[in-house]
N, C-alpha and C positions, 0 to 999 in steps of 0.2 A: 154740704151736699155735692157741690161741684168738686171739692177735693176728693170725695169718696169715688165719684165717677172717674176722675182722673187717675186715681190709684188703681181702680179696677181695670181701666183701659191699659195702664202700664203693665199690670200683671198679665192681662190677656196677651198683650203684645210680646212681652218677655217670654211667656209660655209658648206663643206661636214661633218665636225665633228659636227657642230651645227645641221645640218639636220639629221644626224644619231642619235645624242642624243635625238632629238625631235621625232624620229620615234621608239625608243625602250623604253619599260618600264618593270620593274621587279615586279613579284608577289611572295611574300614569302610564305613559307609553312603555315603560320598562317593567310594568307590573301586571300581575293577574291576581284575582281575588276570589276567595270563597265566602259566600254568604251563609251564615249558620243561624238557624232558628232554635234557640234554647239548646245550643251545642250540637244540633244535628244539621247535616248539610242540606241546603235548599237549592243553591245554584252556584255555578262557576262563571265569573265575569272575566272575559279576556279583552274586551273592547275598551280602549281608553276613553275617559270622559267622566261626566257626572251620572250617578246612578242612584236609584231610590231603594230604601229598605224600610222594613217595619220598625219604627223606633222602639227602643227598650226591649224588644223581643228578638231582634236579629242583630248579630254583630258580624264584622268583616275581618278576615285574616288575609294578609297580603303575602304574595310570593314573588320574588324577582324572576322574570322570564328571560333574562340575559344569560349568556354563557358565563359560568362562575368558575373560579380557580380555587382548587383545594391543594394546598401545599402540605403534604404529610411529612412528619419527622423522618429522619434517616432511620433505616431499618437494617438490622443484621440478619442475613439469610444464610442458609447452608445449602451448598450445591450438591449435585448428585454424588460427587466423589468426596463429600464430607469436608469441603473447604468453606471457610466463613468469609463472606464479603459484605461490604456496606453498600446499600442501594438507597439512592436519594431520588425520589420521583414526585411528580405533581400531576393532578388530574383536572381536565376541563369537563364540566358537566352542566346540565341544564334541567330545571324542574319541568318535566314533560306533563305530568298529571298532578296538579296541586292537591286534589282530593286524596289520592293514594299517599302522597307525602304526609298530609295532615293526619290521615288515619293511622299511618305507620309510626311517624316520628314527630308529628305536630308542626314542625317548622324547619326552616333551612338549616339552623344550627344543629338540630337533631339529625337532619339528613347528612350533614357533613360528618358528624360523629359516626353514624352507621356506615357511611361510604368509606371512611378511613379504615374501619375494621375489615370491610370487604376487600379493599385494595391491598392492605397488608397481608391478608390471608392468601390472596391470589398471587401476590409477589413471591411469597414463600413457596407456593405451589409451582409456579412457572420456573423460578430459578432452581428449585429442587429437582427439576427434570433436566437441567442443563449441567454439563461438567464445568469445572472452574475455568478452563481455557476458553470455552465457548461463551461463558457469561461475561468475560472480559475482552472478547475479541472484537467488540465494536458492532455486533449484529443488532443494533438498536431497533431497526425496523421490524425484524422478526420478533424480538422480545416485546415490543410495543403492541404488535398485533395479537400475540398470544395472551398478553395480560388484558388488553382491552376486550378481547372476545370472552375471556373467562369472567371478567367483572360485569359485562353488559347484562347478562341474564338476571343476576342477582339485583343489579341496580334498577332494571326495568320493573321488577316486582315492587320496588319502593316508589315508582313513578318518576324515576330519575333517568335521564338520557345521558350516558357517558359518551362524550364527544371524542376524547383521546386520553391516553395515559402516556406520559412522556417521562423518560428516564434522564435525569440531569447528570447523574454521576454513579459510577460503580467503582468501588475502590476496596482495598484491603484494610482490615483493622491494623492499627499501628503495631501491635505485638506480633502480627503474622507477616508483615511486609518483608522484613529482612530475610528470614529463612526461605520464604518463597522466592524472593528475588535472587537469593544466592543459588537456590536450586535451578532456577531458570537460567542464570548465568552459566552454571556448571554444565547444564544440558547443551546450551549454545556453544560453549567452548568444546565440548565433546564432538558436536556436529562439525565444528570448524576444523578440529584435528582430523576427523575422518575425511573431510573434503580435501584438506591439504595433503593427507597421505595418498589419497587417490590421485590427486594432481601430480605429486612427486612421482608416483609409480608410472603414470602416463607419460610424464616428462622423460623419465629414464627409458621407457619403451620407445618413445619418438626419437630420442638422441641415439639409442643403439641402432635403430633402423637407419637413421641418417648417416651414422658412422659406417655402417655396413654398405649402404648405397654409395657413400663416398669412396670406400675402398674398392668396390666393384668398378665404379666409374674410372678411378685412377688406373686400375689394372688394365681395363679395356683401352683406356687412352694410351697407356704405355705400350700395350701390345700393338695398337694401330700405329703408334709413332715408330716403333721398331720395324714394323712391316714397311712403313713408308720410307724410313731411312734405308732399309735394305734395298728396296726397289730403287731409291735414288742412287745409292752406291752402285748398284748393278748397272743402272742407266749411265752413270758417269764413267764407270769402267768400260762399258761398251763404246761410249763416245771416244774415250781416250784410245781404246784399242783400234777403233776405226780410223782415228786420226793418225795413229802410229803406222798403220798399214798403208795409208795414203802417202805419208812423207815421213819416214823414220828420222831423217836428219833434222827436219823442222821440229818434230816432236821432242827429240833429244835436246835441241836448243831451248825449246819452250820450258822443258822440265828444269834445265839448268838455270834459266832466268828466274823461275819461281823460287828455286833453292837459294839463289843469290839474294832475292828480295827478302826472304825469311831470315837468312843468315846475317845480312848487313842492315837489318831494320833498325837496330839500336846503335847509337854512336860509340858505345863502349864495348863493342864486340871484339873478342880476342879469339883467334883461331890458331892452332898449332898444327899445321899440315905440311907435307913435303911439297916443294914447288912443282914437282913433277906429277902431283896428284891429278886425277881426272877431274877433280872439282874445279881446277883452275884452267882447264884446257881452252876455254873460250877467252880467257885473258891472254893466252899465248897466241891464239889464232882465231879469227872471227868464224872460221869454218869448223873449228874444233879439231883441226888436224895437228898432229905433232910435227914439229920441225925436224928435218933430218940432221942427224948428228954428224959432224965432220970429224 
C-alpha cells in the first residue's frame, strides 16, 4: 500500500514537473517570441524573462531582434549602356514585426531567402538605370541610398526593417575586363594627345610672341642707342669745337698727343713716314714750329 502511494506521488510529481515545464518559456534579451495557440497567433512577447503559456495547446516561435547580416552571393547586372558588371553586396536588417515575418515566411531563414530575392531584383533595377562609368565611379553613397530606398518598401511588407545595403565591390567579369580597359586606355591616350597638341600650339604661340617682342625691344633699344650715340658725338664735337676756338694751338697739341698714344701703344709699332711730316712736328719742336732752314 505504501509503495502504491509512493508511486502515485511520484507520478503526480513528475506530471506536475512536466506540466510546469510545458507552461513556462524563456525569452532572452536578444529575442522576441510569438505565442501560437493551435497554430494561430495569440500574443507577441518582447520583454525578456520567464513567461507562461497554456501547455500542449500553445507553442512559441522565437525571432532574433538584433541587427542581422545577410551576405548575398555576387550578382552580374547589366548597366543602362548594356555593360555587364559584378556586384557584391551585403544587407543589414532587423525583424521589426515577427508576426508579419511568421505569416509571410515562417522564420528568419525564410526571411533571408525572400530578402535575397528582393535585394537582387533591386540591385538589377538600380544599376540598370546607371551607365557603366557611373556604376564604377565610386558613387557608393548614392547607390546605397537608391538601393536601400527601393528595397525598404518591399521589406516592410514582410515585417523586416532594412537598416542599410552596402556594396563591397563592383568589378568587371574576367572576359570583359581586357577589352574595356583597352578601350579606356585608348580614350585616355586620345585625350592626352589632344591636350599635348593644344599645349604645343600654345607654346608655339607664346614663343612667337616672345620672339616678336624681343625683336621689337632690340630694335627700339638699338634706335635709342643710336640716338644717344649721335647726341654724344654731337656733344663731343661741340666740346672739341669750343676747345679749338678757345686755344687752337693747345687743341692741335692735344690731338697730336692722342695720336702718338694710339700709334705708339704697342712695342712693335713700325711706321714709314717722312721726317718732315707734320706727324712728327712736336718731336722737332715743343711748340710744333718748323725750324728755319739755313
